[in-house]
N, C-alpha and C positions, 0 to 999 in steps of 0.2 A: 574499348576494352571490355571483355566479357569474363565473368567469373563462374566457374562450375564448382559448386561446393556441396558435399554430402558430409555432414558432421561425423567425425570419427573414421571416415573412409577415404575421402577424396577432397582435394583443394587445388584447382588449377586455374590460373589466370591466362587468358589468351589475348594477344594484341596483334592487330594487322595494320595499325596506324603508324606511319613513318615517324612522326614526332614522338609518340609514346615510346616506340622502339628505341629511338636514339637516346631518350632519357633513361630508359631502363638499362640499355646496353652499356651506358657510360657509368652506371652506378657500381662502384667497386664491391658493394655488398651482395650483388647478384653474381653468383659464381657457378662453376661447374664441379664444385666439391661434392654436392649431393649427399650431405651428411645425415639429414633428418629423414629417416625412413619410417616414421611412426604411423603414417596413414597407409593402410594396406594397398589401396589402389594406386596411390602415388608410388609406393614401394615397388609394385609390380612393373609400372612403366619404367622407373629408373633402372631396375635390375635388368630388364629387357634391353634397354639402350646400352648400358654399360657392358653387359655380356657380349653384345654384338660388336661393339666398337672397342675391343681390346684384344691384344695378342699376348699370350703368356702373362696375363695380369697387368700388362702395360697398356694404358689407354691411348687410343689414337688422338692426335692433336685436338680434334673438335670436342672431346670430352675430358680433356686434361684440366685440372683445377688451375685457377689463376696463379697460385703460389707453388705449383708442382715443380719439383727440382728440374732445372734445365729448360723448362717450357719457354720462358721469355727469351732466353738466349738463342734457342733453336729457331723460334719464330722470327726473331730479328735477323738472324743469319740467312734464313731462306728468303725473307722479304728483300734483303739487299741483293742477294744473288739473282732473284727473278727480276728485280728492277733493272739490274745491269743488262739483262738479256732483252728487255722489252723494246728499246729503240730499234734494234736490228729486226726484231720480229715484225714490227709494224710496217716495215718496208716490203713485206711479201717475199721472203727468201725462198730458195728452191725447195726447202724441206716442207713448205706448205702447199706444194703443187697438188698432192693427192686430195687435200681438203678443198682446195680451190676448184679442182675438177669436179668434185662432188657438188659444190655450190653451183657450178655452171650447168649441172644437170646430168652428168655422166654417172654411170653406176647405179646400183640399187639404193633405195632409201635406207635400208638396214646396214649399209656399209659405214655409216657415219660413226657409230660407236667405236669400232675397232680403230678407225683412222684417228679419231681424237685420242683414244687411249695410247696409241703409239707415240704421238707427239708429246703427250703429257709424260709418259713413261720415260722418254729420253731426257727429261730433265734430271732424272735420278740415275739411269743406266744408259750409257751412250748407244748401246746396241739393242735396246729394248725392242722386242718384236711382239706386237699384239697378236693374239690368236683367238679362235672362237672360244677356247676354254677360258682365256683370261677375260674376255668380254662377258661371258656367262657368269664368271665369278664376280665381276663388277655389278652385274644386274642383281645377283643374289645379295651381295653385301649392301647395296643401296636399299633393298627391300627389308633386310633383316631387322633393323631397329624400328620399322614403321608398321609392318603388316600386323593385322589382328586376325588374319585368317587361321582358324584353329587347325584345319586340315593341313595347310601348308606348314604351319609351325610344328605339327606332329611329324610330318614327313621329314622336315629338316632335322628334327631331333633324332630320328631313327638313322638317317643317312649321314648325319654330321656334315651336311652340305655347307653350312655357314663356316664352320671351322676349316673345311677344305678350301673354300674360296679365299679366306684370309691367308692361309698358309701358302697357297699358290701365288697370290699377289705379293706376299712378303718375300718369297724367294726371288721373284722376278725383279724386285727393286732393292735387292740386297739387304733386306730386313729394315729398311728405313720406314719408320712409322708414318712420317709425313708423306712418303711415297705411296704407301698403302692407301692412305686417305685420298691422295690425288688420283690414283689410277682406279680406285674402287668406288669412290663416292663423289668427290668434287667434279670429276670429269662429266658427270651427267648434266650439270648445269651448262657446260660448254656444248655438249651434244645438242641440248635443246636449242641453244642459240644458233648453232650452225644449221640446224634444220630450218629455223626461221629465215636464216640468211639465204638458203636455197630458194625459199618461196619469194623473198624480196627480189632476188636476182632474176627470177622468172617473169617478173613484172617490168616491162620496158620502162615505164615512167619512173618506177622506184630505182631501177638500175642507173638511169641517167641522173636522177636528182640527188642520190645519196653519196656523200663523200665517205671515204673509209671510216673516218671518225664517227660520222652520223650512223652509218650502217652498223658499226660495232656497238654503239650505244643502244640501238634498237634491238640488238640480239643478246643483251646482258640478262642472264637469269641468276637469281639468288637461290640459296638453299630454301627448300620449302619452309622449314622451321628449325629453330634451335631452342634448346632447353636451358633454363637457368633456375637456381634456387637461392633464396637469401641465406647468407651466413649469419645474419642478425635481422631483427625486424626492420622493415623498410616502409616509410610512408612515401609512396611514389605515384605520381600522376593522380589517379582517382581511388586507389585501393590501399588498404593497409595489408602489407604482405608479411607473413610470419615465416619462420624457418621451415615450416611444414609445406609452404606453398610452392607449387611448381609453376614456373613462368614460361609460357610457350610463345616465342616471338615468331610470327608468321612473316618471314622476310620476303618471300616471293609475292605474296598477296600485297604487301606494302609497296614493293617495287612496282608491281603492275598498276597500282592506284596512283603512285606518285612519280615514277620514273627517276627516283632518287638513287644515284649510283653509290652514295655513301651507305645506304641501307644494304645494297648487294654485298658489299665487302665489310660492313661494320667499321668503316674508317673512323679514325680518332677514338677507338675504344681499345681496351687491353686485348680483346680477342679478334682484332682485325685479321682479315685474310691476307696471308703473305703474297698472294697472287693478284692483289688489287690493281697493279699496273700491268702485269704480265697478261692477264686474260683479255682486257680491252685491246692490248697491243696484238695479241693473237688474232682476235676477231677482225681488227683493222687490216692486219696483214693478209688474212684470207680473202677479204673483199678486194684489197689492192691487187692481189695476184689474179684473182678470178676476172677482174676487169681488164687486166693488162694482157692476158693471154686467152682470147676467146677460143672456144672449142671449134673443131673442124666443121661440125654441122652448123654452128652459129655463124661462122665467118663466111659460109657459102650462101647464106640467105640474103633476102632483101632487108637492109638495115633500116630503111625508112627514117633516116635521120638519127638513128641510135648508133652507139658504138658498134653494136652487132646485134643480130636478131636473137630473140629468146630461144633457148634450147628446149627440146622436148623434155618434159619432166617425167620421171618414172615413179614419182610419189603416188 
């Protein structure tokens, strides 16, 4: 755990340790209410994040306070719905063929984003069609709460690019805030995983050795980081945290160091990801289908004891 403190200006605690993160994430006093704005630099960070991740004053699920009206009910309902879909998805159904083909090496590397966005979007709208505009909107929305580039921020302020991105994605998912988060932010972790899966598939030894479950586990990515702030003083792990303190949980760094799937989805915490079973099932299903239906170029080659030869990669 590292603390960055400038008295009267800034107080941020950063953790990339899986055990520390589990302890902090389970503490009910660490919330997303973000009420204490007394430190100027902390206030700047919080206002940037909250402005980027809200639509018409309503926060996206990832910045909704623990006791926000309807939050827990909506989270539970989505969790149950996605869990019900997971078993079928892990079998590699037809709707995953485009992503399986990408993993096998067909198409361009930059096709991955829209392909993932379409699969995710159809959780909310059955005929969701990803476009270059919807994918570009997702790229903007993902950067919006994190970038510190003053030129980019100024350009976005003039063009209202972030507002346009949010409203476009909101229209495409019928105004569902969880849907906006899914097709604008959460999907980027899946995109990272599918790109890694393409690399694994291109390695004959990995392709033979990895079961769908193992391949899926290798391709799990967590959000880079999440923000919390104590609603009351907390003595947690190694530091005394006040209501002024911002707590930055570096989930992907912790996942890389530990391979702990609980960290990826913050399982067993109030803010757990509703897709904690759906995303692993998606990745397993993509691998399952990619291995079941080799590409034409692969099936014509010398398999040398492998199920089929590695395709040519366009990465």
